[in-house]
N, C-alpha and C positions, 0 to 999 in steps of 0.2 A: 434683937431679942431672939435668943437661941431657940426657945420653944416654938415661937411663931414660924421661924425659918424651917424647922424640922417638919412642922405640919404641912407647910407648903411643898416641901420635898416629897412628903409621903402621899399627899392627896391631890397635888396640883398636876400630876402627870397622868395622861390616859394609860390604861392598862396595856394596850396592844401597840404602843408607839415606842420605837427604839429612840433613845435620846440622841444617838449618833445621826439620826435622820434630820435633826435640826442643826447639825453642824454645816460647814461649808458645802454647798451642793457640788457634787462631782459627777453630775449626769453626763457631761461630754466625755470625760475620761472613761466612764463605764461603757458608753456606746462604742468608743473607739477601740478599747481593749477587748470588748466582747466580740466585735466583728473581726478584729485581728486574730483572736484565738481561733475562731471558726475557720478562717482562711488557712491558718497554719495546720490545723487538724485535717482539713480537706486536702492540702498539698501533700501531707504525709500519706494519706490514704491513696492518692493518685500516684505516688512513687512506688507503691507495692507492685511486684511483678504481675499479680493477678489483675491489676487494673488495665493492662495493655493486651492487645491481641497476640502479639508475638512473645509475651512474657519478658520483654526487655523494658526495664523500668524507665519512666520518664526522667529526664534531667530535672534537678530540683528547680531550675528556673522555669522550665516548661510547666511543671506541676504547680508552682506558685502562681504563674500567670493564669493558668486554667482555673485554679481554685478561686483566685481573686475575681476573675471574670464571671464565675458562677455565683459566688456569694453576693457580688454587687449587681447581679442579674444584668450583665452587660452583653455577653455573647461574642466578644472578640476572641479569636483563637490563634494559637501558634502551632497547634497540632490538630489534625482532623478528628472531631469527636467520634464519628461513625467508623472511620478507617483505622485510627490508631488505638482507641480505647476499646476495652472489652465490655461485655454487658455489665460486669461489676463496676468498671470505671464510669460507664454511662449512668449507672444508678447512683454512684457517688456524686456525679455532677448534678443529677436530678435532685438529690437530697439537699445539696448545697443551694440550688436554686430555690427550693421550697423554704429553706431556713432563711435565706437572704431576702426572699420576697415577703414572707410573713414578718420577719424580724425576730432576732433572737430574744428581744425583750419580751414580746408577747409569748413566745414559746417557753421561755424560762419561768415567767410568771404563772403560766398555765401548769407547768410541771410542778412548781412549788405548791400550787393549790391542789393538784392531783394527789400528791403524797402527804397532804395534810399540814404542810408548813405554812406559817403566817407570812403574808406578803407585806413587807414593811412599807412605811410611808414613802421613803425614797424611791422604792421600786414602783409604787403607784404613781408617783410624780413623773418618773421617766416614761412610764407606760402612757400616761395622759398626754405628755408632750409628743411622743412619737406617733400616737394615734390621731393627733390633731384635734382633741376635744378639750373643752375649757373647764369641765368639772370633774372632780374625782369620785363623785357619788356614782355607784354602780359600775365603776370602771372594770372590775374583774368580770362581772356578768357580760359587759360589752366585749371584752377580750374573747370570752367563750363564744359569743354570738359571731364575732368576726371569723374565728376559726371554723365554725360550722358553716357559715355562708361561703367562705373561700373554698373549703373542701367540697361543698355541694355544687358550686359553680364549676369547679374543675371536673367533678364527676359527670355533670351533665354534658360539658364540652367533650369529654373523653368518649362518652356513649355515642354522641352524634358523629364524631370523627371515626369511631370504630365501624359503625354501619356504613359510613361513606367509603371507607377504605377496604372493607371486607372483601369485596369482589376482586379487587386488584392485588391485594397483598396476602390474602388468607387470614383466617381467624387469629392465629397466634401473633403474627407480625402486626396485624392491624390493631390488636389490643395493646401491644407494647408501644407502637407508634402513637396511638391515640392518647395513651396516658402521658407519655413524654411530652408531646407537643401541646396538649391541653395545659399542663402545668407550666411549660415554657412560655406559652402565649399569655396565660393569665398573669404570670409573674413578670411579663415583659422581659424575658431573659435573652431571647435571640438565639439560643442554642437549638439546633435541629439535627435530625438524623439522615438528611438527604446528602447524596454524593454530588454536591455541586448543583448548579442551576440547570444542568442537562439531565439530572436524575429522572428516570421515567416516573417515579413516584411523585416527584415535585411537579413534573409537567401535568400529571393527572390532577394534582391538588390545585394547581393554578387554573386549570380549565374547569374545575368543578365549583360552581357557585356555593354549594352547601358547605364544602370544606373551607373555602376561602372566607366566606361570611361568618362561619362559626369561629374561626380563629380571630377574625377581625372583631367580632363581638367580645370574645374573651379578652383581647388586648384592650378594647375600649373600656370594659368594666374594670379591668385592672388598673387603668390610668385615671379613673374617675375619683378614686379615693373613698375611704370609709364613710366620711360625712355625706358625700353626694349619694352614694349607694343606699345608705339607710334613709336618707331624705326621700329618695324616689320610692323606696319600698313602703315608707309611711305615708306617702302623698295621698293615696286613695282614702285614707282615714283622716289625715290632718288637713288636706286641701291647701297646704302651704309649703313653700320651699325656703330654705335659709338663703341669705344673701350670698353665702359661699357657693352654694349650688347654682344660684342664678348667674354667678360669674363663670362657673365652670362650663355649663352646658352650651351657651351660645358660642363661646370661644372655641370649644372642641368642634362644634358643627361648622363654624366659619373656617377653621384651619383645614378641616377635611375637604370641604367643598372647593376652597381656593386652591389647595394643594393638588387635588385631582385634576382640576381644570388646567393648572400650570403644567403638570406632567403630560397630560394628553396633548395640549397645544404644543409644548416643546417637542414632543416626539413626532407630532404631525408635520411641523414646519421646519424643524432643525435637526431632527434625528430620525432614524428609520427603524429602530428596534421594535417598537410597538406595531409598526406597520407590518411586521412579519407575523403578527398574531391575528386571529380573528377579531373583528371590532369589539364584540362583547367581552371576550377574554382580555383584550388589551385594556379596556376601561376598568374592568374588575381588578386586574393586576395593578393598575395605577392607583386605584382606590385603596387596595390593600397595602401597597407600599407607603402611601401617605399615612394611613392609620398606624402602620407598624413603625413609622418614623417617630411616633410619640413614645420613644424609648424602648420599643419591643425589639425591632431589628431582625425579625424573621424574614428571610430573603426569598422572594419568589421571582424577582427580576435581578439580572446582573447589574448592580448599581454602577459599576465602572463603565458600562456601555450606555448609560443614560446621558442625555444632554447636560450641558453645564448649568442651564437654568434649573433643570430638575434637581441636580446635585446641590445647587445653592438653596433652593426652597427646602430640601431635606435637611440641610445643615441648620437652617433657621428653626425648623420645627423640632429637630433634635435638641437644640439648645434650650428651647422653651420647655419641652418635656411634657409631663403629665401633671396631675393635681397633687397638692401636698398630702402626706399621709396615704400615699397610694403605692402601687408597685412601680410606678414610673420614676424617672430621674429628671434631670434638667433643672432649670431655675424655678419651674412651677408655673402653671397656668394662672394662678391667682397673683403671683408676682407680676407677671406681664399685665394682667387686668388692672391691678392697683396702680402701676406706673402709668398706663394709658388713661385711666380715670383721673389721676392726679394732673396729668398734662392737660386734659380737657377742661378740668375745673380752673386751672390756672389761665387758660385761654379765655374762659368765660368771665374771669375776674372774681370768682367766688373766694371769700376769705377762708373757707374750709373746703374739704373734699367730700362731696355729697354724690350719692348715686341711689336711684330707686327708693327715694324717701328715707335714706339712711345717711349718716355721716361717718366716714372712716376715721378711726382713731389715729393720732399722730404716730403712735407706736407701730401700727401696721404699715404705715407709709415708710417709716425708718427701716423696718425689717426688709421690705421689698427692695428699697434702694440699696441696702447693704448687700443683700443676696445677689442682686443684679451686678453690682459693681465688683464684688469680690470674684464672682464666677467669671465675668468677662476678663478680669485681670489674670485669673488662673489659666484660662484657655489661651490667651495671648502669650503668657509667659512660657507655658509648656510647648506651644507651637514654635516659638522662637528658639527654645532650647533644643528641640529635635532638629530644626533646620540647621542649627550650629553644629551639633554633634554628629548628625547623620546625613545631612544634606537633603536632597529631594526637592520636589516642587511644593509650593505653598498650599495649593488647593487640596491635594491628597493628604498632606500632613495635617492641615487644619481640620479636614473632614474626619480623620482618624481621631484627633484629639477631642473634638466635639462629641464624636460617637462614644469615646471613653468617658468623658465627663458626664454625659447624659445617660450613661449606662444603656446605650441603644444596641450597639453591636454591628451596625452597618459599617461596611468597609469598602474602600476602593482597591483592596488587595495588597496593601503594603505592610500589614502587621507582621507577617512571617519574615519579611525582609529587613526589619529594623534591627539595629545592633542592640547589645545588652543594655547600654545606657538609655536608649530610647524606649526599650521595653520596660525598663524600670520606671521611666517617667509615665508611661501609659498605665502601669500598675498603680502608681501613686494617684494618677488622675481618676482611674476607675474607683479607687477607694475613697478619694475625696468626693467624687460625684455622688456616691451612695450616702456618705456620712457628712460631707462638708456643709451643704445647705441645711440639713437637719440639725447638725451640731451647732451651726451658727444661729439658727432659730432658737434652739434650746438655751444657748448662752444669752441671747437677747431677751429671752422670756423670763430670765431671772429678775428678781425685784431690783429695781434701780436704787442706787444709793441716794438718800436724801441729803440735801446740802442747804445751808443757810447763807451761802455765798453766791451772789449773783453779780454779773458784770454788765456794764452798759452796752447797748447794741451799737454796732457801726456797720453801715452798708458797704459792700464792695461792688465793683462793676462786673456784671455778668453778661456774657454774649458779645 
């Protein structure tokens, strides 16, 4: 009936919804192309003569590597940030870190709202998925709240660091260093303005509990994720935490405690680097290094001088990373938690996966398994490829690849010595580490196709 169809076309569609938003979801493509565009723009800016101290432009490969490392908030470098880049170049890196940390989706949506443009349903869907929330109601207000909270936390951190460094650096340098390192720490970027681990400013920072603990707190908040942070802020009023937050907090505390004990014990019994430091400073530096291994990568200790047990535990922690929808990378704390809980329930013989009075959906278990499997396969493949094309020893290469994948930035000092093929593989790994797990989750989050065809079950031998 033509008349009936016309009425449905006229009145059946919401006023503010774009019909194209109901077409095939291209969220992964938008995420990939968006971040790639930002990386290219950053590389072009870093290739300008004004971006370097001696006005000699960076090679396009150096600029691309640096831009990728900044946007993916990794921190691996092939040129010294403080020695090679000018103030303009450093500010470009800082801007890329902020955009990469917050996410271009949040910033673009806020920009559209600022100029009065409508935010289409597809944009809201991508925003919901990248922020790790399940409902679209109030998503724009949540994005604004996230921006305000992030900038507020970074400002508080910068103020504390400014007054901590004022006496040693002077007001101007302290303000600049405080702003840069507060943003870098909160975004888990790993970039710093220190001239190596023997820089007097770094030595002062390592020995100062206020400076070290402030950056450790910024890193921790940045790796907790949006959901956990807002859960904790609302706890005095609601007196409850979500299961997500209950997963995150104990695992973060356990990793920090275990990692600090391992580093201190390894250095006491098998290495002597921490022995050269005062006891309190050594423990504080070990604590900070473990916290920073959750994908921040700000280096207060020479990682290549630590014992092999210390390097191994850092590799494990880097691979795990931070919470989903956070500044951190890696496979995610909740991924590890879900896998461990699933194993425990299987050992107990439960027909489903239950924890804290709740049952985990099969979809969640499938996502965790997929992310863990694909991520381990990527790290193994890239490590093998670099060993084939560039040679080297397996531990430093694997450490570098895991650092790139987890967007951490810790290094055993081989990044600048890699050939162009290996650097290209590291660039790909950093890009994948920032977008791969997220994109995979977005793909898996799409509605599954319903089918009327089911096949009979048949068991296979496992183990």
